[in-house]
ROTI-624910 format. One record per residue (C-alpha): residue number from 1; residue in three letters; x, y, z. Coordinates in Angstrom, 3 decimals, always signed. Example, Ala and Ser with C-alpha at 12.3 -4.5 7.8 and 13.67 -1.06 7.14 Angstrom:
BEGIN
  num  residuo      east     north        up
    1      Ala   +12.300    -4.500    +7.800
    2      Ser   +13.670    -1.060    +7.140
# end
This chain:
BEGIN
  num  residuo      east     north        up
    1      Met    +0.000    +0.000    +0.000
    2      Gly    +3.021    +2.247    -0.381
    3      Asp    +3.604    +2.494    +3.366
    4      Ala    +6.473    +0.041    +3.800
    5      Met    +9.116    +2.757    +3.452
    6      Tyr    +7.798    +4.403    +6.630
    7      Asp    +8.019    +1.283    +8.781
    8      Glu   +11.401    +2.050   +10.291
    9      Glu   +10.438    +5.134   +12.227
   10      Cys    +7.614    +7.578   +12.682
   11      Asp    +6.983   +10.878   +14.407
   12      Tyr    +3.810    +9.979   +16.278
   13      Leu    +1.975    +6.898   +17.489
   14      Phe    -1.793    +7.461   +17.744
   15      Lys    -4.177    +4.967   +19.294
   16      Ala    -7.793    +5.005   +18.128
   17      Val   -10.721    +2.680   +18.811
   18      Leu   -13.749    +1.294   +17.007
   19      Thr   -16.962    +1.110   +18.958
   20      Gly   -20.627    +0.339   +18.303
   21      Asp   -22.992    -2.637   +18.281
   22      Ser   -21.966    -6.106   +17.134
   23      Gly   -22.504    -6.750   +13.426
   24      Val   -22.284    -3.126   +12.253
   25      Gly   -19.086    -3.866   +10.329
   26      Lys   -16.325    -2.565   +12.630
   27      Ser   -13.928    -5.430   +11.849
   28      Asn   -14.468    -5.117    +8.106
   29      Leu   -13.878    -1.365    +8.237
   30      Leu   -10.598    -2.046   +10.022
   31      Ser    -9.455    -4.854    +7.714
   32      Arg   -10.380    -2.738    +4.674
   33      Phe    -8.330    +0.180    +6.018
   34      Ala    -5.365    -1.838    +7.294
   35      Lys    -5.113    -4.575    +4.632
   36      Asp    -7.671    -3.641    +1.941
   37      Glu    -9.575    -6.851    +2.697
   38      Phe   -13.276    -7.561    +3.122
   39      Arg   -14.731   -10.857    +4.363
   40      Leu   -18.409   -11.647    +3.913
   41      Asp   -17.975   -14.531    +6.373
   42      Ser   -16.188   -12.530    +9.075
   43      Lys   -16.802   -13.935   +12.545
   44      Pro   -17.738   -11.856   +15.611
   45      Thr   -14.692   -10.361   +17.295
   46      Ile   -13.736   -12.060   +20.555
   47      Gly   -12.127    -9.737   +23.074
   48      Val    -9.822    -7.151   +21.517
   49      Glu    -7.871    -7.055   +18.253
   50      Phe    -5.869    -4.260   +16.694
   51      Ala    -4.075    -3.354   +13.484
   52      Tyr    -1.476    -0.797   +12.432
   53      Arg    -1.285    +1.488    +9.434
   54      Asn    +1.322    +4.123    +8.632
   55      Ile    +0.045    +7.471    +7.390
   56      Arg    +1.763   +10.613    +6.194
   57      Val    +0.105   +13.846    +7.348
   58      Arg    +1.841   +16.920    +5.978
   59      Asp    +5.523   +16.361    +6.767
   60      Lys    +4.980   +13.896    +9.622
   61      Phe    +4.797   +10.104    +9.640
   62      Ile    +2.104    +8.722   +11.915
   63      Lys    +1.642    +5.120   +12.987
   64      Ala    -2.060    +4.609   +13.684
   65      Gln    -2.876    +1.759   +16.060
   66      Ile    -6.591    +0.986   +15.643
   67      Trp    -8.299    -1.212   +18.253
   68      Asp   -11.404    -3.272   +17.546
   69      Thr   -13.548    -4.950   +20.200
   70      Ala   -16.560    -7.201   +20.522
   71      Gly   -19.718    -5.102   +20.384
   72      Gln   -22.237    -7.693   +21.565
   73      Glu   -21.597    -7.023   +25.246
   74      Arg   -19.648    -4.634   +27.410
   75      Phe   -16.571    -6.342   +28.823
   76      Lys   -16.350    -3.954   +31.749
   77      Ala   -13.049    -5.458   +32.892
   78      Ile   -11.340    -4.381   +29.660
   79      Thr   -13.323    -1.212   +28.976
   80      Ser   -11.009    +1.236   +30.686
   81      Ser    -7.849    -0.350   +29.250
   82      Tyr    -9.470    -0.458   +25.796
   83      Tyr   -10.053    +3.299   +25.833
   84      Arg    -6.902    +4.239   +27.766
   85      Gly    -4.664    +6.493   +25.689
   86      Ala    -7.079    +6.547   +22.746
   87      Leu    -7.055    +9.900   +20.968
   88      Gly    -9.810    +9.065   +18.500
   89      Ala   -12.826    +6.823   +17.973
   90      Leu   -15.069    +5.713   +15.153
   91      Leu   -18.568    +5.203   +16.564
   92      Val   -20.196    +2.863   +14.055
   93      Tyr   -23.811    +1.943   +13.357
   94      Asp   -25.478    -0.014   +10.544
   95      Ile   -27.769    +2.123    +8.355
   96      Thr   -29.983    -0.955    +7.795
   97      Arg   -30.507    -1.576   +11.522
   98      Arg   -32.220    +1.222   +13.398
   99      Ser   -31.500    -0.365   +16.791
  100      Ser   -27.748    +0.041   +16.175
  101      Phe   -28.326    +3.761   +15.546
  102      Glu   -30.480    +4.113   +18.656
  103      Asn   -27.700    +2.500   +20.723
  104      Val   -25.183    +5.095   +19.539
  105      Arg   -26.177    +7.349   +22.439
  106      Ala   -25.195    +4.696   +25.014
  107      Trp   -21.878    +4.080   +23.247
  108      Leu   -21.220    +7.819   +23.262
  109      Val   -21.806    +7.965   +27.027
  110      Glu   -19.224    +5.190   +27.437
  111      Leu   -16.765    +6.934   +25.130
  112      Arg   -17.050   +10.151   +27.094
  113      Glu   -16.747    +8.344   +30.403
  114      Phe   -13.602    +6.398   +29.547
  115      Gly   -12.029    +8.441   +26.735
  116      Gly   -10.243   +11.768   +27.047
  117      Glu   -12.172   +15.018   +26.736
  118      Asp   -10.269   +15.913   +23.552
  119      Met   -10.967   +12.561   +21.908
  120      Val   -11.859   +12.953   +18.223
  121      Val   -15.124   +11.059   +17.643
  122      Ile   -16.538   +10.374   +14.188
  123      Leu   -20.038    +8.927   +13.822
  124      Val   -20.017    +6.356   +11.017
  125      Gly   -23.102    +5.038    +9.239
  126      Asn   -21.781    +1.815    +7.669
  127      Lys   -23.254    -0.414    +4.911
  128      Ser   -24.259    +2.582    +2.771
  129      Asp   -24.326    +0.239    -0.269
  130      Leu   -27.509    -1.449    +1.051
  131      Val   -29.781    +1.359    -0.141
  132      Glu   -32.947    -0.758    -0.404
  133      Ser   -32.626    -1.932    +3.216
  134      Arg   -31.891    +1.502    +4.703
  135      Glu   -33.633    +2.184    +8.030
  136      Val   -31.640    +5.276    +9.059
  137      Glu   -31.544    +8.282    +6.756
  138      Glu   -28.227   +10.038    +6.210
  139      Lys   -29.848   +13.257    +7.432
  140      Glu   -30.617   +11.632   +10.823
  141      Gly   -26.996   +10.611   +11.332
  142      Lys   -25.801   +14.065   +10.327
  143      Glu   -28.226   +15.834   +12.674
  144      Phe   -27.289   +13.644   +15.651
  145      Ala   -23.583   +14.224   +14.970
  146      Glu   -24.059   +18.005   +14.740
  147      Lys   -26.028   +18.056   +17.986
  148      Glu   -23.322   +16.088   +19.819
  149      Gly   -20.366   +17.891   +18.226
  150      Leu   -19.162   +14.852   +16.278
  151      Cys   -17.920   +14.489   +12.724
  152      Phe   -20.077   +12.298   +10.481
  153      Met   -19.627   +10.105    +7.414
  154      Glu   -21.409    +7.189    +5.758
  155      Thr   -19.230    +4.307    +4.584
  156      Ser   -19.374    +0.952    +2.847
  157      Ala   -16.677    -1.534    +3.820
  158      Leu   -18.027    -3.902    +1.141
  159      Lys   -17.731    -1.372    -1.708
  160      Asn   -14.770    +0.428    -0.092
  161      Leu   -16.611    +3.767    -0.047
  162      Asn   -15.269    +6.482    +2.281
  163      Val   -13.349    +3.923    +4.393
  164      Glu    -9.937    +5.458    +3.750
  165      Gln   -11.435    +8.943    +4.078
  166      Val   -13.081    +8.369    +7.466
  167      Phe    -9.912    +6.984    +9.066
  168      Leu    -7.771    +9.727    +7.515
  169      Gln   -10.181   +12.401    +8.719
  170      Met    -9.919   +11.066   +12.268
  171      Ile    -6.120   +10.761   +12.176
  172      Thr    -5.683   +14.230   +10.640
  173      Lys    -7.918   +15.798   +13.314
  174      Ile    -5.944   +14.019   +16.062
  175      Phe    -2.753   +15.353   +14.503
  176      Glu    -4.107   +18.916   +14.399
  177      Ile    -5.119   +18.808   +18.076
  178      Thr    -1.791   +17.260   +19.062
  179      Ser    +0.207   +19.834   +17.088
  180      Gln    -1.802   +22.673   +18.655
  181      Arg    -1.179   +21.252   +22.116
  182      Ser    +2.541   +20.941   +21.457
  183      Leu    +2.634   +24.548   +20.288
  184      Glu    +0.677   +25.758   +23.327
  185      Ala    +2.936   +23.759   +25.634
  186      Lys    +5.973   +25.508   +24.155
  187      Met    +4.285   +28.928   +24.418
  188      Asn    +3.295   +28.280   +28.042
  189      Ala    +6.687   +26.947   +29.053
  190      Lys    +7.780   +28.379   +32.371
  191      Pro   +11.350   +29.692   +32.600
  192      Leu   +13.386   +28.450   +35.555
  193      Lys   +16.240   +30.663   +36.683
  194      Leu   +19.369   +28.671   +37.345
  195      Leu   +22.164   +29.634   +39.735
  196      Asn   +24.520   +30.586   +36.935
  197      Gly   +21.976   +33.053   +35.546
  198      Arg   +20.851   +30.992   +32.557
  199      Glu   +17.210   +30.085   +31.971
  200      Ile   +15.722   +26.810   +30.840
  201      Tyr   +12.121   +26.195   +29.789
  202      Leu    +9.890   +23.401   +31.038
  203      Ala    +6.947   +22.681   +28.772
  204      Asp    +3.810   +21.137   +30.237
  205      Glu    +3.427   +17.456   +29.422
  206      Val    +1.734   +16.761   +26.104
  207      Thr    -0.616   +13.800   +25.981
  208      Ala    +0.291   +12.606   +22.484
  209      Thr    +3.092   +10.113   +22.391
  210      Lys    +5.952   +11.401   +20.294
  211      Gln    +8.225    +8.484   +19.600
  212      Ala   +10.997    +7.613   +17.171
  213      Pro   +11.229    +4.839   +16.339
  214      Cys    +7.813    +3.537   +17.403
  215      Cys    +7.364    +0.186   +15.807
  216      Ser    +8.732    -2.040   +18.522
# end
């Protein structure tokens, strides 16, 4: 996929998560993004799985670590560790199953409880190719996202529509927030006067992990 040359080192490692009901297509979105694969016979995810993909945003190389979890029940024991350190989330529902859209609100509560306040959340209406079976209009998804301050996109993992775009939008937004924070941390650095009269600057800790290399 043209990313192999970036495997040796990267500027940032971003963790993001997939969340939403079982059967909405989270695993196929991830496998389409990470490996350009789609499986009609994909089995329900057991526990937690994750995949990596290297992305170039402007002049920086970012390794995105995307976590996928079982949606059929809340494994409370792993919930906090699943979300820990996640800077972004795709909250996925199935446009042909209204119940999965109605459950988005509960997933959002969980995201906000366990994720950071600056987490980038994108609402994703998957299976947009199944037009005849649609139960949730695009307008409904868009309105809910606007009300909750989320980004929104409809995708089809089967037809590979908007899959790349939705992940890239999330990763780019994470990068923008991280860069802004780094800049603010530098601007807000507090000078410490040393005995010999020189000054050094201590920047506040930035939450994004800046690592090189980061593919251990």
